[in-house]
LOMAR-493271 format. One record per residue: y, x, z of N, C-alpha, C in turn; chain. Coordinates in steps of 0.02 Angstrom, whole numbers. Each point is the difference from the previous one (the first is absolute). Last residue first. Layout:
N
NUVO     npy     npx     npz    capy    capx    capz     cpy     cpx     cpz  ch
NUVO       Y       X       Z       Y       X       Z       Y       X       Z   A
...
END
This chain:
364
NUVO     npy     npx     npz    capy    capx    capz     cpy     cpx     cpz  ch
NUVO    6931    9650    2403       5     -41     -28      63      -4     -57   A
NUVO     -67     166     160     -95     -50     -30      19     -61     -44   A
NUVO     150     159     145     -11      27     -52     -45     -29     -34   A
NUVO     104     -60     204     -34      53       3     -31      25     -65   A
NUVO     147    -179      18      17      41      44     -35      70      10   A
NUVO     -81    -207    -110      51      50     -48      42      54      27   A
NUVO    -183    -137     130     -21      40     -73      48      40     -32   A
NUVO      82    -151     191     -38      71      20     -34      29     -77   A
NUVO      98    -214     -46      53      56      36     -42      79       1   A
NUVO    -144    -166     -41      62      12     -65      30      55       1   A
NUVO     -77    -139     199     -64      71     -39      25      28     -56   A
NUVO     128    -171      96       1      51      51     -46      60     -29   A
NUVO     118    -152    -180     -44     -25      60      10      64      43   A
NUVO     183      10    -188     -72     -10       6     -17     -20      58   A
NUVO     175     120    -166      21     -51      51     -83     -31      10   A
NUVO     198     237     -75     -61     -31      16       2     -67      23   A
NUVO     169     149     -14     -31      40     -59     -74     -49     -10   A
NUVO     286     -55      69     -65     -13       6     -63      23     -42   A
NUVO     233     113      79     -27     -23     -51     -77     -15      12   A
NUVO     229      32     161     -20      34     -45     -57     -57     -22   A
NUVO     182     -41     139      13       5     -80     -34      51     -14   A
NUVO      -1    -211     157     -16      57     -12      27      25     -42   A
NUVO      50    -216      55      57      41      14     -32      68      15   A
NUVO    -137    -177     -54      45     -15     -49      59      74       3   A
NUVO    -173     -76     150     -47      36     -54      71      17     -53   A
NUVO      52    -139     181       5      67      33     -26      53     -64   A
NUVO       4    -248     -28      67      26       0     -19      81       4   A
NUVO    -206    -116      -6      65       3     -60      55      27      -7   A
NUVO     -92     -49     220     -39      76     -34      43      -2     -52   A
NUVO      54    -179     110      22      47      32     -24      63     -48   A
NUVO    -109    -218     -53      61      17     -30      33      64      32   A
NUVO    -217     -47     114      22      29     -97      63      -9     -22   A
NUVO     -29     -53     244       1      68     -12     -23      36     -83   A
NUVO      73    -257      60      52      69      47     -34      36     -39   A
NUVO    -112    -171     -66      57     -35       5      55      35      47   A
NUVO    -262      37     -48      51     -13     -69      64      -8       8   A
NUVO    -109      74     198      -1      56     -65      14     -34     -72   A
NUVO     -10    -128     231      33      58       2      18      39     -78   A
NUVO    -169    -172      10      79     -14       9      50      39       3   A
NUVO    -229      72      12      20     -43     -77      52     -13       7   A
NUVO     -63      29     213      26      56     -27      -5      -6     -84   A
NUVO     -44    -179     137      73      22      -2       5      73      -4   A
NUVO    -209    -107     -32      32     -32     -36      87      12      17   A
NUVO    -203     119      84      21      14     -84      44     -43     -36   A
NUVO     -73     -39     226      46      42       3      33      40     -67   A
NUVO    -140    -200      39      73     -16       6      14      87       9   A
NUVO    -238       2     -24      47     -43     -53      49     -12      12   A
NUVO    -169     115     109      67      26       4      34     -26     -61   A
NUVO    -191     -47     224      27     -14     -77      58      29      11   A
NUVO    -143     -16     176       6      54     -35      23      10     -66   A
NUVO      19    -164     195     -71      -3     -48      -9      71     -34   A
NUVO     192     -34     167     -51     -59      33     -84      -4     -45   A
NUVO     192     143     -28     -23      27      66     -58     -63      23   A
NUVO     116     -10    -215     -53      79      13     -17     -39      52   A
NUVO     139    -144     -38     -55     -21     -18     -46      70       2   A
NUVO     246      24     103     -60     -39      42     -95     -27     -55   A
NUVO     169     131    -115     -14      40      56     -61     -31      42   A
NUVO     130     -92    -167     -59      19     -27     -40      52      44   A
NUVO     189    -154      55     -53     -20      -7     -51      27     -31   A
NUVO     197     110       7      -9     -35      80     -69     -26     -10   A
NUVO     102      52    -189     -32      55      40     -13     -19      46   A
NUVO      93    -158    -106     -58      16     -28     -25      63      26   A
NUVO     205     -65      78     -37     -54      -4     -75      27     -10   A
NUVO     172     129     -60     -10      23      75     -44     -43       0   A
NUVO      92     -24    -197     -52      47     -15     -34      22      68   A
NUVO     167    -177     -12     -57     -18     -58     -67      57       3   A
NUVO     221      34      79     -16     -40      43     -59     -29     -29   A
NUVO     126     135    -142     -20      44      64     -42     -54      38   A
NUVO      93    -104    -164     -50      44     -30     -36      50      46   A
NUVO     213    -101      59     -56     -85     -29     -76      40     -17   A
NUVO     213     136      52     -26     -30      64     -66     -60     -11   A
NUVO      43     225    -161      31     -52      13     -18     -25      62   A
NUVO     -39     214     -76     -52     -31     -29      38     -88      -4   A
NUVO     108     209      88      -5       4     -75     -48     -59     -33   A
NUVO      46       4     221      66     -26     -32     -22       6     -74   A
NUVO    -158      68     162     -14     -82       5      75      -7     -59   A
NUVO    -112     219      74     -15     -31     -66      44     -81      -3   A
NUVO     -60     111     209      43      47     -46       7     -17     -73   A
NUVO    -170    -121     130      75     -39       0      53      59     -18   A
NUVO    -239      49     -15      26     -63     -52      67     -37      24   A
NUVO     -95     164     140      29      19     -72      13     -34     -65   A
NUVO    -106     -88     204      91      41      45      24      25     -89   A
NUVO    -201    -104      18      30     -48      -9      75      44      -2   A
NUVO    -182     150      19       8     -51     -71      52     -53       4   A
NUVO     -58     108     212      26      47     -31      25     -32     -77   A
NUVO    -119    -154     158      53      26      -5      50      68     -47   A
NUVO    -225     -31       0      33     -68     -17      54       7      -5   A
NUVO    -115     172     105     -15      10     -70      38     -66     -38   A
NUVO      -7      -9     225      38      46     -17     -28      13     -66   A
NUVO    -136    -129      87      65     -37     -12      41      51     -11   A
NUVO    -191      82     -16     -19     -25     -42      79     -56      24   A
NUVO     -59     162     135       5      32     -47      16     -71     -50   A
NUVO     -48       1     238      56     -13     -19      16      17     -77   A
NUVO    -206      60     112       5     -80       2      65     -34     -15   A
NUVO     -16     272     -60     -73     -38      35      -2     -67     -16   A
NUVO     177     189     -64      14     -51      18     -65     -44      53   A
NUVO     -42     181    -186      52      28      55      19     -54      66   A
NUVO    -169     -63    -161      -1      74      12      33      10      61   A
NUVO      79    -180    -128     -74     -15      54      -2      55      30   A
NUVO     140      22    -156      43     -45      35     -79     -16      50   A
NUVO     -71      98    -200      67      48      39      17     -17      53   A
NUVO    -106    -164    -147     -50      57      44      20      37      44   A
NUVO     141    -143    -135     -52     -29      59     -43      28      30   A
NUVO     102     101    -182      29       8      29     -28     -58      83   A
NUVO    -117      -3    -196      22      66      22      42      14      52   A
NUVO     -27    -226     -80     -73      42      23       1      66      29   A
NUVO     207    -116    -107     -39     -19      62     -34      19       8   A
NUVO     123     119    -138      32     -39      49     -25     -55      53   A
NUVO    -121     106    -187      36      90      32      41     -37      60   A
NUVO    -151    -130    -146     -45      42      32      52      45      34   A
NUVO     104    -168    -118     -39     -32      56     -55      48      42   A
NUVO     132      73    -184      46     -28      34     -46     -27      99   A
NUVO    -113      44    -242      29      77      45      37     -19      69   A
NUVO     -60    -198    -138     -60      35      52      30      75      25   A
NUVO     146     -96    -156      11     -51      91     -79      44       8   A
NUVO      27      81    -214      70       1      44      -1     -16      69   A
NUVO    -148     -88    -163     -28      55      27      52      52      35   A
NUVO      31    -218     -77     -40      -1      42      -8      57      19   A
NUVO     161      11    -182      29     -14      69     -72      -8      44   A
NUVO     -48     173    -163      27     -73     -22      19     -21      88   A
NUVO      58     250    -106     -70     -33      34      29     -63      10   A
NUVO      94     254     -75      -9     -67       3     -63     -42      -4   A
NUVO     167     234      41     -68     -21      13      19     -93     -25   A
NUVO     141     241     -86       2     -83      -5     -63     -16      28   A
NUVO     131     230     -41     -72     -24      -4       9     -45      51   A
NUVO     210     170     -84     -42     -52      52     -57     -33     -48   A
NUVO     193     242       9     -47     -59     -41     -40     -30      57   A
NUVO     241      86      82     -81      27      -1     -21     -58     -70   A
NUVO     209       8     105      16       8     -55     -72      40     -12   A
NUVO      68     -59     205      30     -41     -29     -20      -9     -62   A
NUVO     -78     164     169     -44     -64     -32      31     -75     -36   A
NUVO     110     226      68     -21       7     -34     -61     -66     -29   A
NUVO     178     -16     167      13      17     -38     -51      12     -80   A
NUVO     -83     -22     234      21     -70     -44      41      20     -44   A
NUVO     -55     178     128     -68     -29     -54      33     -79     -29   A
NUVO     153     129     135     -28      31     -66     -41     -14     -53   A
NUVO      56    -109     206      55     -10     -59     -22      31     -62   A
NUVO    -162     -73     206      50      49     -15      27      10     -69   A
NUVO    -108    -207     139     -10      34     -47      57      55      -4   A
NUVO     -24    -163     198      15      19     -50     -26      49     -38   A
NUVO     -71    -167     211       7      73     -26      26      -5     -61   A
NUVO     -56    -206     119      51      38      35      13      69     -25   A
NUVO    -166    -144    -135      11      -8      56      72      21      15   A
NUVO     -18      88    -192     -65     -36      10       7       2      87   A
NUVO     206      23    -205     -15       1      73     -81     -26     -18   A
NUVO     114      29    -195      27      41      49     -16       7      59   A
NUVO    -172     -95    -167      85      10      12      30      44      38   A
NUVO    -232      22    -151      21     -14      47      67     -20       3   A
NUVO    -235      39    -154      66     -14      -7      38     -26      56   A
NUVO    -204     176      28      12     -68     -12      74     -23       2   A
NUVO    -131     227     -94      39     -28      58      16     -60     -19   A
NUVO    -116     244    -116      -7     -78       9      28     -15      56   A
NUVO      14     225    -142       8     -21      65      -6     -84     -12   A
NUVO     -31     258    -158      11     -67      32     -33     -34      28   A
NUVO       3     231     -63      72      -5      39      -9     -77       6   A
NUVO    -166     210     -16       7     -62     -14      62     -19      37   A
NUVO     -97     210      46      54       8     -84      13     -85       3   A
NUVO     -52      78     250     -49      12     -61      55     -18     -59   A
NUVO      71     -76     225     -21      85      -6     -32      24     -48   A
NUVO      89    -243      35      31      66     -35     -30      51      -1   A
NUVO     -54    -177     152     -32      -4     -86      42      46     -43   A
NUVO      34      42     221     -75      27      -3      -7     -59     -80   A
NUVO     203      -8      96       2      66      13     -73      19     -27   A
NUVO      61    -245      25      20      34     -67     -15      70      14   A
NUVO     -37     -84     204     -42     -17     -74       3       8     -46   A
NUVO     145      61     180     -66      61      -3     -25     -50     -65   A
NUVO     185    -105      28      11      75     -19     -50      34      13   A
NUVO       5    -206     100     -11      -9     -81       1      67     -45   A
NUVO       2      -6     243     -70     -19     -30      21      -1     -78   A
NUVO     199      16     120     -58      72      21     -70     -12     -56   A
NUVO     155    -190      39      17      64     -67     -33      50      18   A
NUVO     -38    -172     160     -35      -3     -63      27      35     -69   A
NUVO      57      31     224     -61      30     -21     -20     -23     -55   A
NUVO     220     -44      64     -23      72     -14     -75       7       4   A
NUVO      79    -210      37      29      18     -73     -11      56     -10   A
NUVO    -166     -97     161      47      18      13      42       0     -54   A
NUVO    -221    -147      12       3      68      16      87      19       4   A
NUVO     -97    -260      26      -5      56     -57      30      69      38   A
NUVO    -169    -189     142      76       5       3       3      48     -89   A
NUVO    -202    -168      53      23      77      15      71       1     -23   A
NUVO     -96    -210     -69      -1      10      59      17      83      45   A
NUVO     102     -60    -244     -79      -1      40      10     -10      56   A
NUVO     167     -93    -216      -5      38      51     -68       3      37   A
NUVO     101    -110    -195     -55      64     -12      -7      29      64   A
NUVO     106    -206     -85     -32       7      28     -53      60      14   A
NUVO     179      -3    -164      23     -25     103     -46     -23      21   A
NUVO     -71     195    -155      50     -56     -15      14     -20      66   A
NUVO    -123     186     -16      56       2     -62      50     -67      10   A
NUVO    -219     106     152       7     -25     -70      64     -11     -49   A
NUVO     -53     177     212      31     -63      -7     -26     -21     -71   A
NUVO     -12     233      94     -18     -46      46      16     -92      -4   A
NUVO      54     237    -115      52     -55      34     -11     -50      45   A
NUVO    -121     157    -148       9      32      40      58     -42      58   A
NUVO    -134    -139    -171     -51      29      71      39      64      40   A
NUVO     121     -86    -194     -17     -61      67     -49      26      51   A
NUVO      60     140    -184      33      -1      26      -2     -45      55   A
NUVO    -165     157    -141       4     -70      17      53     -28      70   A
NUVO     -72     156    -226      31      24      59      13     -82      29   A
NUVO    -167     147    -197      66     -54      24      13      11      76   A
NUVO    -181      98    -163      54      25     -19      54     -72      18   A
NUVO    -231     -44      -2      16      63      50      67       3       2   A
NUVO     -66    -248     -20      16      52     -44       4      73      44   A
NUVO     -66    -214      76     -35      21     -67      32      41     -26   A
NUVO     106     -85     167     -36       8      24     -57      26     -37   A
NUVO     188    -110    -109      20      61      47     -61      37      29   A
NUVO     -31    -207     -67      -7      25     -63      28      79      46   A
NUVO      -2    -164     137     -50      -3     -18      -8      49     -67   A
NUVO     201     -74      63     -11      48      55     -74       7     -15   A
NUVO      98    -168    -122      13      79     -18     -13      45      36   A
NUVO     -22    -262     -43     -63      47      39       1      95      -7   A
NUVO      91    -239     -49      -3      30     -35     -58      51      19   A
NUVO     164    -114     110     -77     -24      18     -40       9     -63   A
NUVO     255     -32     -36     -19      19      50     -68     -26      17   A
NUVO      73     117    -221      40     -75      37     -58      20      69   A
NUVO      58     234    -142     -37     -63     -13      22     -63      53   A
NUVO      -1     310     -64      49     -55      22     -56     -83     -17   A
NUVO     -20     283      19     -33     -48      14      25     -62      19   A
NUVO      96     252     -97      32     -65      28     -68     -44     -11   A
NUVO      24     278     -35      -6     -60     -44      -3     -65      80   A
NUVO     105     262     -46     -11     -54      48     -25     -61     -48   A
NUVO      14     275       2      11     -34     -47     -45     -96      37   A
NUVO     121     251     131     -45     -40     -20      -1     -53     -79   A
NUVO     155     171     109     -74      22     -28     -46     -38     -25   A
NUVO     209     -52     151       2      21     -85     -37      27     -35   A
NUVO     -44     -56     210      21     -87     -41       9      54     -69   A
NUVO     -56     141     164     -74     -14     -26      35     -55     -54   A
NUVO     153     119     122     -31      31     -66     -41     -50      -4   A
NUVO     110     -79     162      45       4     -55     -35      32     -72   A
NUVO    -124     -17     202      21     -32     -12      27      -8     -60   A
NUVO       8     193     121     -80      -9     -37      12     -64     -35   A
NUVO     167      53     161      12      23     -69     -51      -5     -52   A
NUVO     -46     -94     210      51     -34     -26      25      34     -74   A
NUVO    -157     104     149     -30     -73     -48      40     -28     -15   A
NUVO      80     207     102     -48      -1     -65     -14     -74      10   A
NUVO     121       4     174      52      16     -40     -41      21     -75   A
NUVO    -134     -54     205      31     -70     -36      36      36     -61   A
NUVO     -96     175     112     -36     -45     -35      21     -86     -20   A
NUVO     156     141     114     -22      49     -49     -53     -37     -31   A
NUVO      39     -83     210      55      -6     -66      -1      39     -53   A
NUVO    -162       1     170       9     -44     -19      24     -29     -59   A
NUVO     -46     288      61     -21     -91      39      36     -64     -64   A
NUVO      10     277      -6      61     -70     -28       1     -68      39   A
NUVO    -241     160     -52      83      19      10      34     -67     -10   A
NUVO    -228     -19     113      31     -10     -69      77      23      -1   A
NUVO    -212      90     152      63     -46      -3       3     -13     -40   A
NUVO    -250      92      91      59      16     -26      56     -50      -6   A
NUVO    -206      89     175      31     -47     -48      59       5     -35   A
NUVO    -198     119     184      50      24     -32      29     -68     -85   A
NUVO    -138      28     277      11     -23     -70      66      -6     -54   A
NUVO     -77      44     237     -30      61     -44      -5     -44     -74   A
NUVO     148     -45     200     -94     -30      -3     -31      13     -24   A
NUVO     206      71     -26      14      24      83     -88     -37      17   A
NUVO     102     -60    -218     -11      77       2     -52      32      82   A
NUVO     112    -215     -17     -71       0     -35      -6      81      10   A
NUVO     205     -51      82     -49     -12      14     -69      -5     -12   A
NUVO     164      72    -145       1      21      27     -57     -15      60   A
NUVO      64    -129    -158     -46      42     -16       5      70      44   A
NUVO     140    -166      64     -82     -38     -16     -30      31     -15   A
NUVO     234      80      11     -40     -13      53     -72     -13       6   A
NUVO     127       1    -190     -23      47      17      -8      10      81   A
NUVO      47    -192    -126     -52       5      -8     -22      80      16   A
NUVO     204     -78      78     -57     -56      31     -61      18     -53   A
NUVO     203     128     -53     -11       6      84     -75     -25      17   A
NUVO      61     -12    -261      20      42      43     -36       2      67   A
NUVO     -17    -116    -221     -25      49       4      18      45      73   A
NUVO     107    -214     -70      14      47     -38     -53      66       7   A
NUVO     -47    -212     105      38       2     -41      30      40     -71   A
NUVO    -239      35      94      53     -36      48      42     -18     -51   A
NUVO    -265      76     -21      53      14     -21      42     -51      52   A
NUVO    -265     100     -62      32     -43      28      75      20     -31   A
NUVO    -238      12    -105      47      35       0      55     -49      72   A
NUVO    -303      27    -127      69     -16      -2      51      34      17   A
NUVO    -238      19     -15      43      14     -63      73      -9       8   A
NUVO    -183     -50     161      20      96     -18      34      16     -45   A
NUVO     -56    -212     154      41      -7     -84      25      80      -1   A
NUVO    -114     -86     202     -38     -52     -68      10      23     -42   A
NUVO      96     135     171     -63      12     -16     -23     -61     -38   A
NUVO     204     -17      64      -5      62     -47     -69      14       0   A
NUVO      64    -187     125      14      -5     -75     -14      54     -47   A
NUVO     -27       6     244     -60     -29     -27      -3     -20     -87   A
NUVO     157     116     129     -34      49     -14     -76     -47     -26   A
NUVO     195    -128      45      25      48     -27     -64      68     -17   A
NUVO     -36    -168     159      28     -32     -60       7      32     -52   A
NUVO       7     106     221     -67      -3      -7       2     -50     -74   A
NUVO     206      47      96     -41      44     -41     -68      13      -8   A
NUVO     127    -170     109      11      25     -84     -27      44     -17   A
NUVO     -45     -43     225     -22     -53     -54      15       8     -54   A
NUVO      73     155     160     -59       9     -28     -23     -55     -32   A
NUVO     214     -19      72       5      75     -68    -102      -5     -17   A
NUVO      88    -149     190      28     -24     -62     -33      37     -68   A
NUVO     -46      89     238     -45     -70     -29      -3      -9     -76   A
NUVO     158     193      63     -45     -25      35     -61     -49     -39   A
NUVO     221      16    -112     -19      46      36     -52     -19      50   A
NUVO     217     -75    -155     -84      12     -22     -25      61      33   A
NUVO     228     -50      87     -14     -80     -35    -104       1     -13   A
NUVO     118     203      50      10     -35      63     -45     -71     -16   A
NUVO      64     147    -180     -50      18      27     -22     -29      52   A
NUVO     218     -58    -102     -78     -34     -29     -69      44      31   A
NUVO     203      70      78       7     -66      28     -71     -29     -47   A
NUVO      78     197     -65     -47      12      84      -9     -75      34   A
NUVO     121      38    -204     -76      27     -15     -32       1      67   A
NUVO     242     -47     -21     -55     -73      -3     -75      31     -31   A
NUVO     166     138      96     -10     -63      50     -58     -26     -26   A
NUVO      69     167    -155     -34      16      72     -26     -67      42   A
NUVO     162     -38    -179     -49      20     -23     -65      -2      59   A
NUVO     238    -123      52     -27      69     -22     -97     -12     -15   A
NUVO     171    -157     119     -13      69      47      -9      49     -50   A
NUVO      39    -250     -64      49      25      39       6      95      52   A
NUVO    -137     -99    -207      66     -25      -7      51      25      72   A
NUVO    -253      35       2      35      18     -40      68       6       0   A
NUVO     -92    -158     132      -1      66      17      37      46     -36   A
NUVO     -52    -187     -99      44     -14      48      16      57      41   A
NUVO    -216      -9    -132      71     -17     -36      66      21      23   A
NUVO    -219     -19     124      26      73      -8      81      -6     -54   A
NUVO     -81    -206      52      18      26      46      14      90      -7   A
NUVO    -101    -181    -139      81      -7      -9      36      62      45   A
NUVO    -227      10     -29      45      29     -58      66     -23      33   A
NUVO    -161     -97     119      18      81      19      23      27     -46   A
NUVO     -27    -221     -46      34      23      61       2      61      21   A
NUVO    -140     -69    -157      66     -15     -27      48      26      49   A
NUVO    -212     136      11       3     -70     -13      94       2     -17   A
NUVO    -161     226     -56      59     -39      50     -11     -89     -17   A
NUVO    -118     163    -142      -7      55      80      19     -45      59   A
NUVO    -121    -120    -213      52      13      40      15      50      58   A
NUVO    -172    -121    -195     -19      51      48      75      51      41   A
NUVO     -86    -175    -232      59       0      42     -37      13      75   A
NUVO     -59      48    -277     -44     -46      53      67      33      68   A
NUVO     -20     -22    -291      10      25      64       3     -41      70   A
NUVO     -49     -79    -226     -50      33      34      28      47      62   A
NUVO     160     -82    -178     -65     -10     -12     -27      35      44   A
NUVO     248      39      82     -44      -8     -56     -63     -22       5   A
NUVO     241     -76     125     -64      35      11     -18      17     -78   A
NUVO     196    -135     148      -8      31     -65     -60      53      18   A
NUVO      74    -148     182      75      -8     -62     -12      22     -60   A
NUVO    -156      13     186       8     -62     -34      43     -10     -50   A
NUVO     -19     207     116     -72      -6     -51      28     -84     -30   A
NUVO     170      80     160     -10      20     -44     -58      -9     -55   A
NUVO     -36     -83     219      76     -51     -30      12      39     -85   A
NUVO    -166     104     163     -22     -67     -40      62     -25     -29   A
NUVO      26     251      11      -9     -44      57     -11     -53     -55   A
NUVO     -57     228     -94      43     -24      21     -11     -40      50   A
NUVO    -160     122    -116      30      19      95      45     -52      -4   A
NUVO    -205       9    -176      72     -39       8       3      16      74   A
NUVO    -223      81    -179      27     -33      73      83      -2      23   A
NUVO    -182      14    -226      52      37      26      14     -53      57   A
NUVO    -184      50    -226      26     -16      63      39      11      43   A
NUVO     -29      16    -270     -34      38      52      39     -35      70   A
NUVO     -24     -70    -273      -9     -25      70      -8       9      48   A
NUVO      52      96    -201     -68      22      37     -16     -50      34   A
NUVO     198      -2    -105     -31      -1     -61     -93     -16      33   A
NUVO     225      50     133     -28     -65     -16     -51     -26     -39   A
NUVO      53     227      65     -37     -23      80       1     -76     -36   A
NUVO      70     136    -172     -74      26      25     -10     -57      60   A
NUVO     234      19     -65     -41     -30     -48     -84       7      -5   A
NUVO     159     114     160     -17     -88       8     -19     -35     -51   A
NUVO       8     260     104     -27     -39     -75     -12     -75      13   A
NUVO      90     164     176      52     -40     -45     -23     -35     -60   A
NUVO    -156     117     257      25     -14     -69      64     -36     -14   A
NUVO    -138     193     168      38     -60     -16       4     -13     -58   A
NUVO    -215     102      44      67      25       2      20     -56      19   A
NUVO    -233      60      96      47     -34     -67      71       4      -1   A
NUVO    -237     103     165      71     -20     -27      12      -9     -55   A
NUVO    -240     -69     120      70      58     -29      64     -24     -21   A
NUVO    -180     -69     217      52     -27     -66      39      40     -45   A
END
């Protein structure tokens, strides 16, 4: 494998989706990582902790010696085989550790001993993370955001998916944005979300066009919060409002939260999936119990329970449509009207999903 230089061209690494293997311990990787990076640690969390303690008590030399004792023999051979495999499968790739120091340099030398010249990222994770935070501020300052807004169930995310110049914030957050929006697969960590958002904006704004469509979101998407710099810009960005009939909105909610979510639970949890899906929606409903009021909550909960029973018995979705309609008209719609009134941006277009897409792409 021909030699390539080490790099600190972070922009090129992220724009080109360059494969990278992360030498940090699993706990470090779980705390924060980059889109597409692969965790191939030099040491386990326990081994890293032992080396860290040794460093504090006996200094760098003793810590390095302990590290070489811990990662030796069959352990070293097994890990080295995985690094070699990654390097051969990704000849364009790079490796990095936290600061581009001893861990990545050690693995680089061990690969060299195997006849593989593989470059590292100068400055490591810390430098790349700092770059993405700074780039996020630059991107938000450069972008001309347009919010895709609309009442719950209008299919705003469907509009976003049809626009090339868009960032799917809910997709990056792995959450549908509402009280009921949690998916069976956990959300990413806050740092992972911010990194992915920064990379997405970096790619969209790499050319001359600066318009970016994003869904009108609140401060939180599930348990993840939008970076403050982005929230501040969104407060005053122009707004395109998606308008659909109540029946059409109920169709969207049934598809997303009853059918699609049910399929996801079944795939992940098998026979337990339907019960867990049912329990999840009831738990979600319970979180807005106070705002619904006790009587309305009890009514919706009862209809929801009957809806799942009817669906299981005959496949009918009629009762699902009933509890969804009640929530839309009596809870979500008034809340949306209030929130739209708090936005500082001008409403520049209104129409159904197709009309908004045509307007956004310049065809209407």
